[in-house]
C-alpha positions as CSV (number, residue, x, y, z in Angstrom):
1,M,55.2,106.5,125.1
2,K,54.0,105.4,128.5
3,V,56.1,106.3,131.6
4,V,55.4,105.2,135.2
5,T,56.5,107.8,137.7
6,I,56.9,106.7,141.3
7,V,56.9,109.1,144.2
8,G,56.4,108.8,147.9
9,A,58.0,111.8,149.8
10,R,57.7,115.5,149.7
11,P,60.8,116.3,147.7
12,Q,59.7,113.9,145.0
13,F,56.3,115.6,144.8
14,I,58.0,118.9,144.1
15,K,60.3,117.6,141.4
16,A,57.4,115.7,139.8
17,A,55.3,118.9,139.7
18,V,57.6,120.5,137.1
19,V,58.7,117.4,135.2
20,S,55.2,115.8,134.9
21,R,53.8,119.0,133.5
22,E,56.2,118.8,130.6
23,L,56.2,115.0,130.2
24,R,52.4,114.8,129.8
25,K,52.4,117.1,126.8
26,E,53.4,114.3,124.5
27,S,53.5,111.1,126.6
28,T,51.2,109.1,128.9
29,E,52.2,109.2,132.5
30,V,51.0,106.8,135.1
31,L,51.6,108.2,138.6
32,I,52.2,105.9,141.6
33,H,52.2,107.3,145.1
34,T,53.6,104.7,147.5
35,G,52.2,106.5,150.6
36,Q,55.6,106.9,152.3
37,H,54.6,110.4,153.5
38,Y,51.1,109.8,154.8
39,D,50.0,112.9,156.8
40,Y,47.8,115.4,155.0
41,N,50.2,118.2,155.5
42,M,53.1,115.9,154.4
43,S,51.5,114.7,151.2
44,D,47.9,115.6,150.1
45,I,48.4,119.3,150.3
46,F,51.4,119.1,148.0
47,F,49.4,117.5,145.3
48,E,46.7,120.2,145.7
49,E,49.1,123.2,145.9
50,L,51.4,122.2,143.1
51,D,48.6,121.0,140.8
52,I,50.1,117.6,140.5
53,P,47.7,115.1,138.9
54,K,45.9,112.8,141.3
55,P,47.9,109.5,141.5
56,D,46.6,106.7,139.4
57,Y,47.7,104.3,142.2
58,N,48.0,105.2,145.9
59,L,49.6,102.2,147.6
60,G,49.2,103.4,151.2
61,I,52.5,102.0,152.4
62,S,54.0,103.8,155.4
63,G,55.7,103.0,158.7
64,G,57.4,99.9,159.8
65,T,61.1,99.0,159.4
66,H,63.1,99.8,156.2
67,G,62.8,96.1,155.2
68,T,59.1,95.9,155.8
69,M,58.4,99.2,153.9
70,T,60.7,98.5,151.0
71,G,59.6,94.9,150.6
72,T,55.9,95.8,150.6
73,M,56.5,98.5,148.1
74,L,58.4,96.1,145.8
75,I,55.5,93.7,145.8
76,K,52.9,96.4,145.1
77,I,54.9,98.3,142.5
78,E,55.7,95.1,140.6
79,E,51.9,94.4,140.4
80,V,51.3,97.8,138.8
81,L,54.2,97.5,136.4
82,I,53.0,94.1,135.2
83,K,49.6,95.6,134.6
84,E,50.6,98.9,132.9
85,K,53.6,97.6,130.9
86,P,55.4,101.0,130.7
87,D,58.2,101.9,128.3
88,A,60.2,103.4,131.3
89,V,60.0,104.0,135.0
90,L,60.9,107.5,136.3
91,L,62.4,107.8,139.8
92,Y,63.5,110.7,141.9
93,G,66.0,110.9,144.8
94,D,66.9,108.4,147.4
95,T,63.9,107.1,149.4
96,N,62.7,103.6,150.0
97,S,60.1,104.3,147.3
98,T,63.0,105.0,144.8
99,M,64.9,101.8,145.5
100,A,61.8,99.6,145.5
101,G,60.7,101.1,142.2
102,A,64.1,100.5,140.7
103,L,64.3,96.9,141.8
104,A,60.8,96.1,140.6
105,A,61.4,97.7,137.2
106,V,64.8,96.2,136.4
107,K,63.7,92.7,137.2
108,L,60.9,93.2,134.7
109,H,63.4,94.5,132.1
110,I,61.9,98.0,132.1
111,P,64.3,100.9,131.6
112,V,64.9,102.9,134.8
113,V,65.4,106.7,134.7
114,H,67.0,108.1,137.9
115,V,66.7,111.8,138.4
116,E,69.2,113.1,141.0
117,A,71.6,110.3,140.2
118,G,75.1,110.3,141.5
119,N,74.7,112.0,144.9
120,R,76.9,110.5,147.5
121,L,77.6,111.1,151.2
122,G,80.4,108.7,151.4
123,T,79.0,106.6,154.3
124,K,76.9,103.4,154.1
125,T,75.5,104.0,157.6
126,N,73.0,106.4,156.1
127,P,70.0,104.4,154.7
128,E,69.4,106.8,151.9
129,E,73.0,106.2,150.7
130,I,72.2,102.6,150.2
131,N,69.1,103.6,148.2
132,R,71.1,105.9,146.0
133,I,73.8,103.3,145.3
134,V,71.4,100.4,144.5
135,T,69.2,102.6,142.3
136,D,72.1,104.0,140.3
137,H,73.6,100.6,139.7
138,V,70.4,99.2,138.2
139,S,69.3,102.3,136.3
140,T,69.4,102.7,132.5
141,L,69.7,106.5,132.5
142,H,71.4,108.6,135.1
143,L,70.2,112.2,135.1
144,C,72.5,114.3,137.5
145,C,71.7,117.6,139.0
146,T,75.3,118.7,139.3
147,K,78.7,118.1,137.8
148,S,80.0,116.6,141.1
149,A,77.2,114.0,141.0
150,K,78.4,112.9,137.5
151,E,81.9,112.6,138.8
152,F,80.8,110.3,141.6
153,L,79.2,108.1,139.0
154,K,82.3,108.1,136.9
155,K,84.3,106.8,139.9
156,E,81.8,103.9,140.2
157,G,82.2,103.0,136.5
158,I,78.9,104.7,135.3
159,I,79.9,106.9,132.5
160,D,78.1,106.6,129.1
161,S,74.6,106.8,130.6
162,A,75.2,109.8,132.9
163,Y,74.1,113.3,131.9
164,V,74.1,116.6,133.8
165,V,70.6,118.1,133.3
166,G,70.3,120.5,136.3
167,D,68.1,120.3,139.3
168,P,64.3,120.1,138.9
169,M,64.1,121.4,142.5
170,Y,65.6,124.6,141.3
171,D,63.1,124.7,138.4
172,A,60.3,124.4,140.9
173,F,61.7,126.9,143.4
174,L,62.0,129.6,140.7
175,Y,58.5,128.9,139.3
176,Y,56.7,128.8,142.7
177,S,58.7,131.8,144.1
178,R,57.2,133.9,141.3
179,K,53.8,132.5,142.0
180,V,53.9,133.1,145.8
181,G,55.6,136.5,145.7
182,D,55.5,138.5,149.0
183,I,52.1,137.1,150.3
184,P,52.1,134.1,152.6
185,S,50.0,131.3,151.1
186,E,48.7,130.2,154.5
187,Q,48.6,131.2,158.2
188,L,50.9,129.3,160.6
189,E,49.1,126.9,163.0
190,H,50.6,126.2,166.4
191,L,50.9,122.6,167.5
192,S,48.1,123.4,169.9
193,G,45.9,124.3,167.0
194,E,45.9,128.0,167.5
195,K,46.6,130.4,164.6
196,V,49.9,132.2,164.8
197,A,50.9,135.6,163.3
198,L,54.1,135.5,161.2
199,P,56.7,137.9,162.6
200,D,58.1,140.6,160.3
201,Q,61.6,139.2,160.8
202,F,62.3,135.5,161.5
203,Y,64.6,132.6,161.1
204,Y,63.3,129.4,159.4
205,M,64.2,126.0,160.9
206,T,63.4,122.4,159.9
207,C,64.7,119.5,161.9
208,H,63.4,115.9,161.3
209,R,66.4,113.5,161.1
210,E,66.4,110.8,163.8
211,E,70.0,111.7,164.9
212,N,68.8,115.3,165.6
213,A,65.2,115.1,166.7
214,G,65.2,111.5,168.0
215,T,66.7,112.3,171.4
216,D,66.0,114.9,174.1
217,Q,69.7,115.8,174.3
218,T,70.3,116.7,170.7
219,L,67.0,118.4,170.1
220,T,67.4,120.5,173.3
221,E,70.8,121.8,172.1
222,I,69.2,122.9,168.8
223,L,66.2,124.5,170.4
224,E,68.4,126.3,173.0
225,A,70.5,127.7,170.2
226,M,67.3,129.1,168.6
227,E,66.5,130.8,171.9
228,E,69.6,132.9,171.6
229,L,68.8,134.4,168.2
230,D,67.7,138.0,167.7
231,S,64.4,137.2,166.0
232,P,61.8,134.5,166.4
233,V,62.3,131.1,164.8
234,V,59.6,129.5,162.7
235,Y,59.8,125.7,163.1
236,P,57.3,123.4,161.4
237,V,57.5,120.2,163.3
238,H,57.4,116.8,161.8
239,P,54.4,114.8,163.2
240,R,56.5,112.1,164.8
241,N,58.5,114.7,166.8
242,T,55.5,116.7,168.2
243,D,55.5,115.3,171.7
244,R,59.2,115.6,172.2
245,V,59.3,119.2,171.0
246,L,56.4,120.2,173.2
247,N,58.0,118.6,176.3
248,I,61.3,120.3,175.7
249,I,59.7,123.7,175.1
250,K,57.7,123.4,178.3
251,Q,60.6,122.0,180.5
252,R,63.1,124.6,179.3
253,N,60.6,127.5,179.2
254,L,61.7,128.4,175.6
255,K,60.0,131.4,174.1
256,N,61.7,132.2,170.9
257,T,60.6,129.3,168.7
258,I,57.2,129.2,167.0
259,C,56.5,125.5,166.9
260,C,53.9,125.0,164.2
261,K,52.3,122.2,162.2
262,P,53.9,121.2,158.9
263,V,53.4,123.8,156.2
264,G,52.7,123.3,152.5
265,Y,55.4,123.8,149.8
266,L,54.2,127.2,148.8
267,M,54.4,128.5,152.4
268,S,57.8,126.9,152.8
269,V,59.0,128.7,149.6
270,F,57.7,132.0,151.1
271,L,59.5,131.3,154.4
272,V,62.8,130.5,152.7
273,N,62.6,133.7,150.6
274,H,61.8,135.9,153.5
275,A,63.8,134.4,156.4
276,K,66.9,136.1,157.8
277,K,68.8,132.8,157.8
278,I,68.0,129.1,157.6
279,V,68.7,126.2,160.0
280,T,67.9,122.7,158.7
281,D,68.9,119.1,158.4
282,S,67.1,118.7,155.1
283,G,68.9,118.1,151.8
284,G,66.1,119.9,150.0
285,L,65.9,123.0,152.2
286,Q,69.7,123.6,152.2
287,R,69.5,123.8,148.4
288,E,66.5,126.1,148.5
289,A,68.4,128.4,150.9
290,F,71.2,128.4,148.3
291,F,68.7,129.2,145.5
292,A,67.3,132.1,147.6
293,K,70.8,133.4,148.5
294,K,70.2,132.9,152.2
295,Q,72.9,131.8,154.7
296,C,72.2,128.3,156.0
297,V,73.6,125.9,158.6
298,T,72.9,122.2,158.2
299,V,72.8,120.0,161.3
300,F,74.4,116.9,159.7
301,D,77.7,115.0,159.6
302,Y,78.1,114.8,155.9
303,V,78.1,117.1,152.9
304,V,75.0,116.3,150.8
305,W,75.4,119.1,148.2
306,P,79.0,120.3,147.9
307,E,77.9,123.1,145.6
308,T,76.0,124.8,148.5
309,M,79.1,125.0,150.7
310,K,80.8,127.9,148.9
311,D,81.7,131.1,150.8
312,N,80.1,129.9,154.1
313,R,76.6,130.0,152.4
314,N,76.0,126.6,153.9
315,Q,78.0,125.0,156.7
316,L,77.8,121.7,158.5
317,V,77.1,122.0,162.3
318,K,76.8,119.5,165.1
319,P,73.6,119.4,167.2
320,D,75.5,121.7,169.6
321,K,74.3,125.1,170.7
322,N,77.6,126.8,170.5
323,D,78.6,125.4,167.1
324,I,75.2,126.4,165.6
325,L,75.4,129.9,166.9
326,M,79.1,130.4,165.9
327,K,78.6,129.3,162.3
328,L,75.2,131.0,161.9
329,N,76.9,134.3,162.7
330,M,79.9,133.9,160.3
331,E,80.2,136.3,157.5
332,Q,78.7,135.2,154.2
333,T,79.5,136.1,150.6
334,V,76.7,135.7,148.1
335,Q,77.4,135.5,144.4
336,D,75.3,134.4,141.4
337,D,75.8,130.7,140.7
338,D,74.6,128.2,138.1
339,S,75.7,125.0,139.8
340,F,72.1,123.7,139.7
341,G,71.3,124.5,136.1
342,D,69.3,127.2,134.3
343,G,65.9,126.5,135.7
344,Q,64.8,124.4,132.8
345,S,66.1,121.0,133.7
346,Y,62.6,119.6,133.3
347,M,62.9,120.0,129.5
348,K,66.3,118.2,129.4
349,I,64.9,115.4,131.6
350,V,61.9,114.8,129.3
351,K,64.0,114.9,126.2
352,K,66.3,112.2,127.6
353,I,63.2,110.1,128.5
354,K,61.8,110.4,125.0
355,E,65.1,109.0,123.6
356,I,64.5,105.8,125.5
357,G,61.1,105.5,123.9
358,E,62.5,106.0,120.4
359,K,65.0,103.2,121.0
360,R,62.3,100.6,122.1
């Protein structure tokens, strides 16, 4: 069986790391990297650290408007699919790469397998929501991370093709947490290029969404909240936000945040496991905080993963200093939870993919 896997962004690399390892035991996988994440620390290092096979095709598509990016991906992915003639196309998540891959495949009558199917925010103002909906409604097989995702699909009339398999992000987090242990995989590098020592105690923050990091006002509120915390904050900065962050830090004379260059996945896993608490606007990191039993606040308007919201373990906050500090200091209850599966979703995913091959 030949499967074309399409990735383009960091979370997709992580999921592919565990699924591809299992898939390649008995099937042929052709890996397409669209190039959506183009910076070395945002892409190349992930393939190296996670031992993901080098992409068979790197399309080098990044930047531009959503339409430009998605349209260019659609053209280039279609060319590869016509050449490779796969039995199925495997997609992850909700990026432009995901939707472009789904559209290219379905128009060529190639079965589409969507991992992380059924996630919904409930608003079409979010571009990733459009990607999710379109991908799900042209997919052949819907592999859900959680029961709530399957319920969303049921409401949209997608029933017989939907299965709860667990979250490959959880598989990866468990696997690489054991690999990393208590030793940092790299040294932090300040935005200025200087090496930075990791404090014994720290908070871990990521902030990349346009609505949070795209204006001085919102990002200043977030950074000023970090200034009030009782330990330093480690903040790997997305490349497009570097200038804005440095200007705010200088203007406000903020001292408590270590603004560093993006870190690899293994280092991020270490930071999650050893941080006091997590502040993020990332759908992936809020899950990892949940996996690591760390309290988290998510700077976002919508619930992405309802399962993480139990017992104040993850709370939505506005980009507002007082709201962030109030909820970050709320009491938290941590209990064992299997909402994201048993750490072996990759086996269930590959089994379902093979069933498609047997039917063709």
